[in-house]
BABA-204801 format. One record per atom (N, C-alpha, C): residue in three letters; atom name; x, y, z. Coordinates in nm, 3 decimals. Example, Ala and Ser with C-alpha at 12.3 -4.5 7.8 and 13.67 -1.06 7.14 Angstrom:
BEGIN
 rest atom       x       y       z
  ALA    N   1.319  -0.569   0.780
  ALA   CA   1.230  -0.450   0.780
  ALA    C   1.320  -0.330   0.780
  SER    N   1.285  -0.225   0.708
  SER   CA   1.367  -0.106   0.714
  SER    C   1.290   0.003   0.787
END
This chain:
BEGIN
 rest atom       x       y       z
  MET    N   0.075  -0.122  -0.007
  MET   CA  -0.005  -0.006   0.000
  MET    C   0.086   0.119   0.011
  ARG    N   0.049   0.223  -0.077
  ARG   CA   0.124   0.343  -0.085
  ARG    C   0.087   0.439   0.035
  PRO    N   0.186   0.538   0.059
  PRO   CA   0.147   0.632   0.148
  PRO    C   0.003   0.704   0.110
  GLY    N  -0.066   0.720   0.232
  GLY   CA  -0.194   0.798   0.212
  GLY    C  -0.314   0.681   0.188
  GLY    N  -0.260   0.550   0.203
  GLY   CA  -0.381   0.433   0.190
  GLY    C  -0.407   0.397   0.054
  GLU    N  -0.339   0.449  -0.055
  GLU   CA  -0.376   0.403  -0.190
  GLU    C  -0.305   0.270  -0.207
  MET    N  -0.376   0.180  -0.274
  MET   CA  -0.327   0.050  -0.297
  MET    C  -0.226   0.054  -0.409
  ALA    N  -0.114  -0.005  -0.414
  ALA   CA  -0.025  -0.009  -0.520
  ALA    C  -0.077  -0.094  -0.645
  ARG    N  -0.066  -0.064  -0.757
  ARG   CA  -0.125  -0.145  -0.864
  ARG    C  -0.029  -0.235  -0.903
  ARG    N  -0.057  -0.371  -0.942
  ARG   CA   0.032  -0.463  -0.998
  ARG    C   0.046  -0.439  -1.142
  GLU    N   0.174  -0.471  -1.182
  GLU   CA   0.204  -0.442  -1.330
  GLU    C   0.171  -0.564  -1.395
  LEU    N   0.120  -0.535  -1.518
  LEU   CA   0.088  -0.638  -1.634
  LEU    C   0.159  -0.599  -1.745
  HIS    N   0.257  -0.673  -1.791
  HIS   CA   0.333  -0.644  -1.909
  HIS    C   0.290  -0.721  -2.033
  PHE    N   0.255  -0.626  -2.120
  PHE   CA   0.175  -0.679  -2.263
  PHE    C   0.289  -0.649  -2.363
  VAL    N   0.330  -0.762  -2.428
  VAL   CA   0.443  -0.748  -2.524
  VAL    C   0.389  -0.806  -2.661
  TRP    N   0.413  -0.718  -2.773
  TRP   CA   0.404  -0.767  -2.905
  TRP    C   0.519  -0.833  -2.963
  LEU    N   0.521  -0.940  -3.028
  LEU   CA   0.643  -0.991  -3.099
  LEU    C   0.597  -0.997  -3.239
  LEU    N   0.667  -0.913  -3.321
  LEU   CA   0.608  -0.885  -3.474
  LEU    C   0.709  -0.933  -3.574
  ASP    N   0.664  -1.019  -3.672
  ASP   CA   0.748  -1.055  -3.776
  ASP    C   0.747  -0.948  -3.880
  THR    N   0.865  -0.895  -3.907
  THR   CA   0.882  -0.783  -3.999
  THR    C   0.978  -0.829  -4.107
  SER    N   0.986  -0.955  -4.131
  SER   CA   1.080  -1.025  -4.240
  SER    C   1.016  -0.977  -4.379
  GLY    N   1.103  -1.006  -4.476
  GLY   CA   1.082  -0.954  -4.615
  GLY    C   0.946  -1.000  -4.673
  SER    N   0.905  -1.123  -4.642
  SER   CA   0.778  -1.167  -4.698
  SER    C   0.652  -1.077  -4.642
  MET    N   0.674  -1.016  -4.528
  MET   CA   0.562  -0.915  -4.487
  MET    C   0.549  -0.797  -4.592
  ARG    N   0.636  -0.777  -4.682
  ARG   CA   0.626  -0.672  -4.776
  ARG    C   0.517  -0.711  -4.879
  ALA    N   0.477  -0.823  -4.901
  ALA   CA   0.385  -0.880  -4.993
  ALA    C   0.240  -0.844  -4.957
  ASP    N   0.164  -0.818  -5.072
  ASP   CA   0.027  -0.810  -5.044
  ASP    C  -0.028  -0.716  -4.946
  GLY    N   0.048  -0.621  -4.904
  GLY   CA   0.013  -0.521  -4.801
  GLY    C   0.012  -0.567  -4.668
  LYS    N   0.086  -0.661  -4.631
  LYS   CA   0.062  -0.728  -4.488
  LYS    C   0.132  -0.641  -4.392
  ILE    N   0.253  -0.581  -4.418
  ILE   CA   0.306  -0.490  -4.310
  ILE    C   0.225  -0.373  -4.285
  GLN    N   0.161  -0.320  -4.394
  GLN   CA   0.074  -0.196  -4.387
  GLN    C  -0.041  -0.248  -4.301
  ALA    N  -0.103  -0.370  -4.327
  ALA   CA  -0.215  -0.415  -4.253
  ALA    C  -0.186  -0.428  -4.103
  LEU    N  -0.073  -0.481  -4.078
  LEU   CA  -0.035  -0.502  -3.941
  LEU    C  -0.015  -0.363  -3.858
  ASN    N   0.035  -0.265  -3.917
  ASN   CA   0.049  -0.134  -3.859
  ASN    C  -0.088  -0.090  -3.827
  VAL    N  -0.166  -0.088  -3.928
  VAL   CA  -0.308  -0.047  -3.913
  VAL    C  -0.380  -0.132  -3.774
  ALA    N  -0.364  -0.253  -3.782
  ALA   CA  -0.442  -0.341  -3.688
  ALA    C  -0.389  -0.309  -3.532
  ILE    N  -0.271  -0.282  -3.535
  ILE   CA  -0.201  -0.260  -3.395
  ILE    C  -0.258  -0.113  -3.357
  ARG    N  -0.256  -0.031  -3.437
  ARG   CA  -0.296   0.105  -3.411
  ARG    C  -0.451   0.098  -3.367
  GLU    N  -0.527   0.029  -3.441
  GLU   CA  -0.668   0.005  -3.395
  GLU    C  -0.692  -0.069  -3.287
  ALA    N  -0.604  -0.167  -3.246
  ALA   CA  -0.632  -0.226  -3.125
  ALA    C  -0.592  -0.161  -2.995
  MET    N  -0.525  -0.049  -2.995
  MET   CA  -0.483   0.026  -2.877
  MET    C  -0.617   0.075  -2.803
  PRO    N  -0.721   0.105  -2.866
  PRO   CA  -0.835   0.140  -2.773
  PRO    C  -0.895   0.010  -2.705
  GLN    N  -0.873  -0.100  -2.754
  GLN   CA  -0.928  -0.223  -2.680
  GLN    C  -0.831  -0.238  -2.556
  LEU    N  -0.703  -0.222  -2.569
  LEU   CA  -0.610  -0.234  -2.459
  LEU    C  -0.637  -0.131  -2.349
  ARG    N  -0.668  -0.012  -2.397
  ARG   CA  -0.693   0.100  -2.292
  ARG    C  -0.824   0.068  -2.222
  SER    N  -0.912   0.021  -2.315
  SER   CA  -1.053  -0.004  -2.226
  SER    C  -1.040  -0.120  -2.139
  ALA    N  -0.962  -0.226  -2.176
  ALA   CA  -0.937  -0.329  -2.081
  ALA    C  -0.869  -0.279  -1.954
  ALA    N  -0.772  -0.196  -1.974
  ALA   CA  -0.698  -0.146  -1.852
  ALA    C  -0.789  -0.065  -1.771
  ARG    N  -0.878   0.020  -1.821
  ARG   CA  -0.966   0.102  -1.760
  ARG    C  -1.071   0.013  -1.665
  ASP    N  -1.095  -0.104  -1.710
  ASP   CA  -1.190  -0.195  -1.656
  ASP    C  -1.124  -0.274  -1.534
  ASN    N  -1.004  -0.256  -1.518
  ASN   CA  -0.916  -0.323  -1.407
  ASN    C  -0.833  -0.211  -1.343
  PRO    N  -0.884  -0.123  -1.274
  PRO   CA  -0.802  -0.020  -1.203
  PRO    C  -0.681  -0.073  -1.119
  GLY    N  -0.701  -0.184  -1.068
  GLY   CA  -0.604  -0.233  -0.979
  GLY    C  -0.468  -0.284  -1.050
  VAL    N  -0.461  -0.279  -1.177
  VAL   CA  -0.360  -0.318  -1.265
  VAL    C  -0.295  -0.209  -1.344
  GLN    N  -0.172  -0.208  -1.358
  GLN   CA  -0.115  -0.113  -1.447
  GLN    C  -0.069  -0.188  -1.582
  VAL    N  -0.124  -0.165  -1.687
  VAL   CA  -0.084  -0.223  -1.807
  VAL    C   0.043  -0.145  -1.886
  LEU    N   0.145  -0.220  -1.888
  LEU   CA   0.258  -0.161  -1.953
  LEU    C   0.282  -0.231  -2.086
  VAL    N   0.309  -0.163  -2.190
  VAL   CA   0.311  -0.219  -2.341
  VAL    C   0.456  -0.200  -2.373
  ARG    N   0.509  -0.321  -2.444
  ARG   CA   0.633  -0.321  -2.518
  ARG    C   0.620  -0.394  -2.653
  ALA    N   0.705  -0.373  -2.743
  ALA   CA   0.694  -0.439  -2.860
  ALA    C   0.843  -0.463  -2.921
  LEU    N   0.861  -0.576  -2.980
  LEU   CA   0.973  -0.611  -3.050
  LEU    C   0.949  -0.661  -3.178
  THR    N   1.038  -0.648  -3.272
  THR   CA   1.036  -0.701  -3.415
  THR    C   1.149  -0.785  -3.449
  PHE    N   1.109  -0.882  -3.543
  PHE   CA   1.225  -0.979  -3.577
  PHE    C   1.224  -0.991  -3.720
  SER    N   1.353  -0.979  -3.773
  SER   CA   1.361  -1.013  -3.928
  SER    C   1.502  -1.081  -3.928
  SER    N   1.598  -1.006  -3.979
  SER   CA   1.742  -1.051  -3.964
  SER    C   1.792  -1.003  -3.830
  GLY    N   1.763  -1.074  -3.712
  GLY   CA   1.789  -1.043  -3.586
  GLY    C   1.660  -1.002  -3.522
  ALA    N   1.684  -0.955  -3.412
  ALA   CA   1.551  -0.892  -3.323
  ALA    C   1.589  -0.787  -3.255
  ARG    N   1.483  -0.693  -3.238
  ARG   CA   1.526  -0.563  -3.165
  ARG    C   1.396  -0.506  -3.107
  TRP    N   1.410  -0.408  -3.012
  TRP   CA   1.289  -0.362  -2.950
  TRP    C   1.251  -0.246  -3.028
  HIS    N   1.114  -0.240  -3.046
  HIS   CA   1.053  -0.127  -3.111
  HIS    C   0.997  -0.032  -3.014
  ILE    N   0.932  -0.085  -2.900
  ILE   CA   0.909  -0.002  -2.792
  ILE    C   0.995  -0.073  -2.658
  ALA    N   1.105  -0.007  -2.643
  ALA   CA   1.185  -0.077  -2.555
  ALA    C   1.150  -0.070  -2.409
  GLU    N   1.094   0.051  -2.366
  GLU   CA   1.061   0.059  -2.229
  GLU    C   0.919   0.033  -2.205
  PRO    N   0.895  -0.036  -2.078
  PRO   CA   0.753  -0.063  -2.043
  PRO    C   0.682   0.053  -2.038
  THR    N   0.573   0.085  -2.136
  THR   CA   0.517   0.204  -2.138
  THR    C   0.352   0.208  -2.091
  PRO    N   0.316   0.280  -2.006
  PRO   CA   0.173   0.282  -1.975
  PRO    C   0.080   0.283  -2.101
  VAL    N  -0.022   0.194  -2.100
  VAL   CA  -0.102   0.184  -2.224
  VAL    C  -0.153   0.314  -2.269
  ASP    N  -0.191   0.416  -2.202
  ASP   CA  -0.245   0.536  -2.232
  ASP    C  -0.137   0.623  -2.290
  GLN    N  -0.019   0.597  -2.281
  GLN   CA   0.085   0.692  -2.336
  GLN    C   0.156   0.625  -2.460
  VAL    N   0.098   0.517  -2.509
  VAL   CA   0.153   0.446  -2.619
  VAL    C   0.096   0.523  -2.762
  ARG    N   0.189   0.552  -2.834
  ARG   CA   0.170   0.606  -2.968
  ARG    C   0.246   0.514  -3.064
  TRP    N   0.161   0.458  -3.144
  TRP   CA   0.225   0.348  -3.232
  TRP    C   0.305   0.414  -3.351
  GLU    N   0.426   0.368  -3.373
  GLU   CA   0.500   0.420  -3.491
  GLU    C   0.519   0.292  -3.577
  ASP    N   0.486   0.315  -3.698
  ASP   CA   0.482   0.202  -3.811
  ASP    C   0.623   0.141  -3.807
  VAL    N   0.613  -0.007  -3.841
  VAL   CA   0.733  -0.079  -3.845
  VAL    C   0.736  -0.112  -4.006
  SER    N   0.851  -0.146  -4.049
  SER   CA   0.870  -0.169  -4.198
  SER    C   0.926  -0.315  -4.202
  ALA    N   0.923  -0.378  -4.320
  ALA   CA   0.966  -0.509  -4.338
  ALA    C   1.089  -0.544  -4.431
  GLY    N   1.160  -0.653  -4.404
  GLY   CA   1.274  -0.680  -4.483
  GLY    C   1.360  -0.764  -4.401
  GLY    N   1.413  -0.872  -4.474
  GLY   CA   1.506  -0.963  -4.399
  GLY    C   1.459  -1.101  -4.366
  HIS    N   1.513  -1.177  -4.282
  HIS   CA   1.488  -1.320  -4.247
  HIS    C   1.374  -1.320  -4.156
  THR    N   1.367  -1.441  -4.082
  THR   CA   1.258  -1.470  -3.983
  THR    C   1.319  -1.524  -3.870
  ASP    N   1.395  -1.432  -3.797
  ASP   CA   1.474  -1.487  -3.676
  ASP    C   1.378  -1.474  -3.541
  MET    N   1.285  -1.571  -3.556
  MET   CA   1.202  -1.586  -3.438
  MET    C   1.270  -1.621  -3.301
  GLY    N   1.363  -1.712  -3.317
  GLY   CA   1.429  -1.759  -3.203
  GLY    C   1.503  -1.651  -3.132
  GLN    N   1.551  -1.556  -3.208
  GLN   CA   1.634  -1.441  -3.137
  GLN    C   1.527  -1.341  -3.075
  ALA    N   1.402  -1.331  -3.117
  ALA   CA   1.307  -1.259  -3.066
  ALA    C   1.267  -1.315  -2.939
  LEU    N   1.264  -1.450  -2.917
  LEU   CA   1.221  -1.511  -2.792
  LEU    C   1.340  -1.493  -2.681
  ALA    N   1.461  -1.495  -2.741
  ALA   CA   1.576  -1.481  -2.651
  ALA    C   1.593  -1.357  -2.596
  LEU    N   1.555  -1.244  -2.683
  LEU   CA   1.548  -1.107  -2.642
  LEU    C   1.445  -1.090  -2.541
  LEU    N   1.321  -1.149  -2.553
  LEU   CA   1.226  -1.129  -2.457
  LEU    C   1.252  -1.217  -2.331
  ALA    N   1.328  -1.317  -2.339
  ALA   CA   1.368  -1.374  -2.213
  ALA    C   1.448  -1.289  -2.125
  GLU    N   1.550  -1.215  -2.195
  GLU   CA   1.633  -1.124  -2.116
  GLU    C   1.546  -1.014  -2.045
  ALA    N   1.448  -0.978  -2.099
  ALA   CA   1.362  -0.873  -2.031
  ALA    C   1.271  -0.943  -1.931
  MET    N   1.251  -1.058  -1.935
  MET   CA   1.161  -1.125  -1.834
  MET    C   1.243  -1.172  -1.707
  ARG    N   1.360  -1.159  -1.686
  ARG   CA   1.441  -1.163  -1.585
  ARG    C   1.395  -1.077  -1.459
  SER    N   1.410  -1.117  -1.335
  SER   CA   1.365  -1.051  -1.228
  SER    C   1.475  -1.024  -1.125
  PRO    N   1.533  -0.902  -1.128
  PRO   CA   1.496  -0.788  -1.208
  PRO    C   1.550  -0.801  -1.338
  PRO    N   1.494  -0.697  -1.442
  PRO   CA   1.408  -0.594  -1.411
  PRO    C   1.265  -0.603  -1.391
  MET    N   1.208  -0.743  -1.403
  MET   CA   1.070  -0.755  -1.380
  MET    C   1.042  -0.759  -1.227
  PRO    N   0.944  -0.703  -1.190
  PRO   CA   0.914  -0.720  -1.053
  PRO    C   0.890  -0.870  -1.006
  GLU    N   0.899  -0.886  -0.880
  GLU   CA   0.886  -1.023  -0.822
  GLU    C   0.731  -1.047  -0.809
  ARG    N   0.667  -0.944  -0.795
  ARG   CA   0.505  -0.960  -0.785
  ARG    C   0.440  -0.881  -0.893
  ALA    N   0.371  -0.951  -0.974
  ALA   CA   0.305  -0.878  -1.086
  ALA    C   0.186  -0.980  -1.135
  VAL    N   0.112  -0.928  -1.244
  VAL   CA   0.015  -1.005  -1.296
  VAL    C   0.094  -1.087  -1.406
  SER    N   0.044  -1.205  -1.445
  SER   CA   0.123  -1.282  -1.552
  SER    C   0.127  -1.182  -1.677
  PRO    N   0.236  -1.184  -1.741
  PRO   CA   0.260  -1.111  -1.882
  PRO    C   0.171  -1.176  -1.976
  VAL    N   0.160  -1.091  -2.076
  VAL   CA   0.081  -1.149  -2.211
  VAL    C   0.183  -1.114  -2.321
  PHE    N   0.206  -1.224  -2.390
  PHE   CA   0.281  -1.213  -2.515
  PHE    C   0.194  -1.245  -2.636
  VAL    N   0.215  -1.170  -2.742
  VAL   CA   0.141  -1.189  -2.854
  VAL    C   0.232  -1.207  -2.971
  LEU    N   0.244  -1.307  -3.051
  LEU   CA   0.339  -1.319  -3.160
  LEU    C   0.246  -1.331  -3.279
  VAL    N   0.300  -1.238  -3.375
  VAL   CA   0.226  -1.235  -3.514
  VAL    C   0.335  -1.260  -3.614
  THR    N   0.289  -1.364  -3.710
  THR   CA   0.391  -1.389  -3.812
  THR    C   0.312  -1.446  -3.933
  ASP    N   0.407  -1.437  -4.048
  ASP   CA   0.328  -1.480  -4.179
  ASP    C   0.411  -1.584  -4.233
  GLY    N   0.510  -1.651  -4.148
  GLY   CA   0.594  -1.762  -4.220
  GLY    C   0.660  -1.852  -4.131
  HIS    N   0.784  -1.897  -4.159
  HIS   CA   0.849  -1.996  -4.090
  HIS    C   0.989  -1.943  -4.038
  HIS    N   1.030  -1.985  -3.920
  HIS   CA   1.137  -1.926  -3.847
  HIS    C   1.271  -1.967  -3.927
  THR    N   1.374  -1.889  -3.919
  THR   CA   1.495  -1.907  -4.015
  THR    C   1.606  -1.931  -3.908
  ASP    N   1.592  -1.940  -3.791
  ASP   CA   1.706  -1.947  -3.694
  ASP    C   1.664  -2.062  -3.592
  ASP    N   1.742  -2.056  -3.483
  ASP   CA   1.706  -2.178  -3.374
  ASP    C   1.597  -2.130  -3.277
  PHE    N   1.480  -2.160  -3.330
  PHE   CA   1.347  -2.135  -3.248
  PHE    C   1.346  -2.201  -3.123
  GLU    N   1.409  -2.336  -3.114
  GLU   CA   1.389  -2.420  -2.993
  GLU    C   1.490  -2.361  -2.878
  ALA    N   1.587  -2.301  -2.920
  ALA   CA   1.679  -2.245  -2.822
  ALA    C   1.629  -2.112  -2.759
  GLY    N   1.556  -2.031  -2.850
  GLY   CA   1.493  -1.908  -2.794
  GLY    C   1.370  -1.940  -2.699
  LEU    N   1.309  -2.055  -2.742
  LEU   CA   1.190  -2.093  -2.659
  LEU    C   1.225  -2.129  -2.523
  ALA    N   1.334  -2.217  -2.521
  ALA   CA   1.390  -2.266  -2.388
  ALA    C   1.441  -2.145  -2.310
  ALA    N   1.502  -2.061  -2.378
  ALA   CA   1.556  -1.949  -2.293
  ALA    C   1.430  -1.866  -2.217
  LEU    N   1.328  -1.855  -2.299
  LEU   CA   1.219  -1.791  -2.254
  LEU    C   1.143  -1.871  -2.134
  ARG    N   1.132  -2.002  -2.141
  ARG   CA   1.067  -2.075  -2.060
  ARG    C   1.163  -2.100  -1.934
  ALA    N   1.278  -2.064  -1.935
  ALA   CA   1.372  -2.075  -1.819
  ALA    C   1.354  -1.957  -1.728
  GLN    N   1.273  -1.854  -1.761
  GLN   CA   1.245  -1.754  -1.679
  GLN    C   1.093  -1.778  -1.619
  THR    N   1.079  -1.747  -1.498
  THR   CA   0.952  -1.768  -1.436
  THR    C   0.838  -1.685  -1.512
  TRP    N   0.868  -1.568  -1.539
  TRP   CA   0.761  -1.482  -1.612
  TRP    C   0.740  -1.545  -1.759
  GLY    N   0.843  -1.590  -1.813
  GLY   CA   0.826  -1.650  -1.949
  GLY    C   0.741  -1.772  -1.935
  ARG    N   0.738  -1.867  -1.834
  ARG   CA   0.667  -1.975  -1.818
  ARG    C   0.525  -1.939  -1.791
  ASP    N   0.510  -1.832  -1.703
  ASP   CA   0.380  -1.803  -1.645
  ASP    C   0.308  -1.723  -1.741
  ALA    N   0.355  -1.659  -1.841
  ALA   CA   0.275  -1.561  -1.928
  ALA    C   0.178  -1.618  -2.007
  VAL    N   0.069  -1.545  -2.042
  VAL   CA  -0.019  -1.585  -2.140
  VAL    C   0.027  -1.564  -2.259
  ARG    N   0.047  -1.695  -2.353
  ARG   CA   0.112  -1.656  -2.476
  ARG    C   0.013  -1.704  -2.599
  MET    N  -0.011  -1.604  -2.681
  MET   CA  -0.086  -1.612  -2.805
  MET    C  -0.010  -1.578  -2.925
  ALA    N  -0.087  -1.628  -3.039
  ALA   CA  -0.026  -1.615  -3.157
  ALA    C  -0.128  -1.593  -3.276
  ILE    N  -0.095  -1.515  -3.370
  ILE   CA  -0.170  -1.482  -3.480
  ILE    C  -0.100  -1.505  -3.616
  THR    N  -0.155  -1.582  -3.703
  THR   CA  -0.093  -1.613  -3.823
  THR    C  -0.168  -1.509  -3.942
  ILE    N  -0.077  -1.470  -4.035
  ILE   CA  -0.116  -1.404  -4.146
  ILE    C  -0.087  -1.486  -4.264
  GLY    N  -0.196  -1.543  -4.312
  GLY   CA  -0.204  -1.646  -4.429
  GLY    C  -0.180  -1.790  -4.378
  ARG    N  -0.160  -1.869  -4.458
  ARG   CA  -0.152  -2.009  -4.443
  ARG    C  -0.011  -2.071  -4.440
  ASP    N   0.084  -1.996  -4.493
  ASP   CA   0.224  -2.053  -4.525
  ASP    C   0.294  -2.023  -4.382
  VAL    N   0.246  -2.100  -4.279
  VAL   CA   0.311  -2.068  -4.139
  VAL    C   0.338  -2.198  -4.062
  ASN    N   0.450  -2.196  -3.979
  ASN   CA   0.479  -2.312  -3.914
  ASN    C   0.395  -2.321  -3.782
  LEU    N   0.282  -2.376  -3.800
  LEU   CA   0.189  -2.392  -3.686
  LEU    C   0.237  -2.484  -3.583
  ASP    N   0.317  -2.581  -3.609
  ASP   CA   0.391  -2.660  -3.489
  ASP    C   0.460  -2.578  -3.390
  ALA    N   0.547  -2.480  -3.461
  ALA   CA   0.625  -2.393  -3.372
  ALA    C   0.545  -2.293  -3.287
  LEU    N   0.436  -2.245  -3.348
  LEU   CA   0.345  -2.153  -3.285
  LEU    C   0.279  -2.215  -3.168
  GLN    N   0.242  -2.342  -3.187
  GLN   CA   0.166  -2.425  -3.096
  GLN    C   0.270  -2.455  -2.964
  LYS    N   0.396  -2.477  -3.001
  LYS   CA   0.492  -2.486  -2.883
  LYS    C   0.503  -2.349  -2.815
  PHE    N   0.499  -2.244  -2.882
  PHE   CA   0.509  -2.112  -2.820
  PHE    C   0.400  -2.085  -2.727
  ILE    N   0.286  -2.117  -2.770
  ILE   CA   0.158  -2.100  -2.684
  ILE    C   0.166  -2.187  -2.572
  GLY    N   0.210  -2.320  -2.581
  GLY   CA   0.228  -2.400  -2.479
  GLY    C   0.086  -2.450  -2.400
  ASN    N  -0.020  -2.451  -2.468
  ASN   CA  -0.150  -2.485  -2.429
  ASN    C  -0.229  -2.551  -2.531
  ASP    N  -0.253  -2.685  -2.523
  ASP   CA  -0.319  -2.757  -2.619
  ASP    C  -0.457  -2.718  -2.643
  GLN    N  -0.522  -2.645  -2.543
  GLN   CA  -0.652  -2.591  -2.562
  GLN    C  -0.671  -2.465  -2.646
  ILE    N  -0.558  -2.410  -2.680
  ILE   CA  -0.556  -2.276  -2.751
  ILE    C  -0.482  -2.298  -2.890
  ARG    N  -0.536  -2.260  -2.993
  ARG   CA  -0.468  -2.266  -3.117
  ARG    C  -0.427  -2.123  -3.169
  PRO    N  -0.337  -2.116  -3.257
  PRO   CA  -0.301  -1.974  -3.326
  PRO    C  -0.432  -1.935  -3.394
  VAL    N  -0.452  -1.799  -3.371
  VAL   CA  -0.558  -1.735  -3.450
  VAL    C  -0.516  -1.709  -3.587
  GLN    N  -0.607  -1.730  -3.699
  GLN   CA  -0.565  -1.699  -3.835
  GLN    C  -0.631  -1.582  -3.892
  ALA    N  -0.561  -1.503  -3.967
  ALA   CA  -0.632  -1.389  -4.048
  ALA    C  -0.571  -1.399  -4.192
  HIS    N  -0.673  -1.383  -4.293
  HIS   CA  -0.640  -1.407  -4.429
  HIS    C  -0.659  -1.267  -4.518
  ASN    N  -0.710  -1.169  -4.445
  ASN   CA  -0.721  -1.050  -4.515
  ASN    C  -0.724  -0.937  -4.408
  PRO    N  -0.693  -0.810  -4.450
  PRO   CA  -0.670  -0.704  -4.357
  PRO    C  -0.796  -0.682  -4.251
  GLU    N  -0.914  -0.704  -4.295
  GLU   CA  -1.018  -0.679  -4.214
  GLU    C  -1.005  -0.789  -4.097
  ALA    N  -0.991  -0.907  -4.130
  ALA   CA  -0.986  -1.022  -4.024
  ALA    C  -0.866  -0.995  -3.939
  LEU    N  -0.760  -0.939  -3.989
  LEU   CA  -0.639  -0.910  -3.901
  LEU    C  -0.675  -0.811  -3.802
  VAL    N  -0.738  -0.710  -3.833
  VAL   CA  -0.795  -0.605  -3.739
  VAL    C  -0.878  -0.664  -3.625
  GLN    N  -0.969  -0.739  -3.676
  GLN   CA  -1.060  -0.809  -3.576
  GLN    C  -0.992  -0.905  -3.485
  GLN    N  -0.892  -0.978  -3.528
  GLN   CA  -0.835  -1.091  -3.448
  GLN    C  -0.743  -1.021  -3.348
  ILE    N  -0.647  -0.925  -3.407
  ILE   CA  -0.568  -0.833  -3.311
  ILE    C  -0.637  -0.765  -3.209
  ARG    N  -0.761  -0.711  -3.232
  ARG   CA  -0.844  -0.659  -3.121
  ARG    C  -0.891  -0.747  -3.032
  TRP    N  -0.935  -0.854  -3.078
  TRP   CA  -0.988  -0.973  -2.991
  TRP    C  -0.878  -1.014  -2.893
  VAL    N  -0.749  -1.047  -2.954
  VAL   CA  -0.631  -1.103  -2.877
  VAL    C  -0.596  -1.005  -2.763
  SER    N  -0.595  -0.871  -2.793
  SER   CA  -0.558  -0.775  -2.707
  SER    C  -0.648  -0.778  -2.573
  ARG    N  -0.780  -0.787  -2.611
  ARG   CA  -0.855  -0.779  -2.473
  ARG    C  -0.857  -0.926  -2.420
  SER    N  -0.861  -1.026  -2.480
  SER   CA  -0.876  -1.140  -2.427
  SER    C  -0.747  -1.203  -2.351
  GLY    N  -0.639  -1.146  -2.406
  GLY   CA  -0.512  -1.175  -2.334
  GLY    C  -0.503  -1.111  -2.209
  LEU    N  -0.538  -0.977  -2.179
  LEU   CA  -0.544  -0.909  -2.056
  LEU    C  -0.647  -0.960  -1.971
  GLU    N  -0.759  -0.998  -2.025
  GLU   CA  -0.862  -1.056  -1.920
  GLU    C  -0.812  -1.206  -1.873
  SER    N  -0.750  -1.278  -1.954
  SER   CA  -0.712  -1.407  -1.915
  SER    C  -0.600  -1.405  -1.813
  SER    N  -0.508  -1.316  -1.835
  SER   CA  -0.396  -1.286  -1.747
  SER    C  -0.452  -1.267  -1.598
  GLN    N  -0.550  -1.167  -1.584
  GLN   CA  -0.601  -1.130  -1.467
  GLN    C  -0.683  -1.210  -1.388
  VAL    N  -0.757  -1.294  -1.459
  VAL   CA  -0.835  -1.403  -1.386
  VAL    C  -0.767  -1.537  -1.383
  GLY    N  -0.660  -1.558  -1.451
  GLY   CA  -0.568  -1.668  -1.428
  GLY    C  -0.619  -1.798  -1.502
  THR    N  -0.701  -1.765  -1.607
  THR   CA  -0.744  -1.881  -1.697
  THR    C  -0.680  -1.858  -1.829
  GLY    N  -0.685  -1.957  -1.919
  GLY   CA  -0.649  -1.950  -2.058
  GLY    C  -0.735  -1.863  -2.141
  PRO    N  -0.691  -1.806  -2.238
  PRO   CA  -0.774  -1.726  -2.332
  PRO    C  -0.893  -1.800  -2.387
  ARG    N  -1.004  -1.730  -2.412
  ARG   CA  -1.106  -1.785  -2.469
  ARG    C  -1.083  -1.828  -2.609
  MET    N  -1.162  -1.910  -2.668
  MET   CA  -1.140  -1.930  -2.824
  MET    C  -1.186  -1.800  -2.878
  PRO    N  -1.131  -1.784  -3.012
  PRO   CA  -1.155  -1.660  -3.074
  PRO    C  -1.275  -1.664  -3.136
  PRO    N  -1.360  -1.546  -3.171
  PRO   CA  -1.493  -1.541  -3.234
  PRO    C  -1.464  -1.577  -3.391
  LEU    N  -1.565  -1.602  -3.461
  LEU   CA  -1.555  -1.637  -3.603
  LEU    C  -1.545  -1.495  -3.658
  PRO    N  -1.473  -1.477  -3.777
  PRO   CA  -1.455  -1.342  -3.832
  PRO    C  -1.592  -1.292  -3.863
  ALA    N  -1.597  -1.149  -3.847
  ALA   CA  -1.733  -1.087  -3.872
  ALA    C  -1.769  -1.093  -4.023
  ASP    N  -1.893  -1.073  -4.056
  ASP   CA  -1.930  -1.085  -4.208
  ASP    C  -1.857  -1.020  -4.306
  ASP    N  -1.811  -0.872  -4.250
  ASP   CA  -1.739  -0.788  -4.347
  ASP    C  -1.597  -0.857  -4.369
  ALA    N  -1.531  -0.911  -4.274
  ALA   CA  -1.412  -0.973  -4.284
  ALA    C  -1.413  -1.110  -4.377
  GLN    N  -1.517  -1.177  -4.350
  GLN   CA  -1.544  -1.304  -4.441
  GLN    C  -1.567  -1.259  -4.583
  ASP    N  -1.650  -1.150  -4.607
  ASP   CA  -1.690  -1.117  -4.740
  ASP    C  -1.555  -1.059  -4.819
  ALA    N  -1.453  -1.029  -4.733
  ALA   CA  -1.344  -0.965  -4.811
  ALA    C  -1.262  -1.057  -4.870
  GLY    N  -1.288  -1.197  -4.844
  GLY   CA  -1.220  -1.313  -4.906
  GLY    C  -1.077  -1.339  -4.851
  GLU    N  -1.004  -1.424  -4.912
  GLU   CA  -0.863  -1.450  -4.879
  GLU    C  -0.764  -1.384  -4.967
  LEU    N  -0.707  -1.278  -4.908
  LEU   CA  -0.595  -1.219  -4.984
  LEU    C  -0.452  -1.284  -4.950
  TRP    N  -0.444  -1.353  -4.822
  TRP   CA  -0.320  -1.402  -4.777
  TRP    C  -0.343  -1.560  -4.783
END
């Protein structure tokens, strides 16, 4: 409890892991990803307001040829202003998981917090040592305890690797085959991930794409 009787809020770290490899340049995928994340921010803010005892902190990392932080500092969700990412290079997903593992050490992570939420978005197959990166992440307590979700862009994706990342046989990667569906699924994942973390249950299964998303057909 803080001075004055105010209850200290527990931190909830929400991290995007975004594939920015060269294949994301095709068919407007990288542009659609930027739009979808920007449009998902109100969902994150709304979920945070619904849970005043939790401080939602957002980060984002990208992976292509190597991995790097796009939003390096844990940023209060109300202060996040999305800057577009660009695409080019390989798909070093393992390096992204290893980079995230370093950030999940305690410290800098607090000993007491709400389970983090990791959302991985990809359109392809990893080109580095995915298993080593996943092992590094799972070696950290917050890596193991996190709610882990994945979104696929298109069908040419390594679903087995994404299922290992999720680590829950009851939850499958969420698929998006056009920009409208990507917006819808990222919005759903944003809110569902936060809600699942706070109540200690796995994420609910995603809704079917809305009629407008289905009518848009399969672009990817």
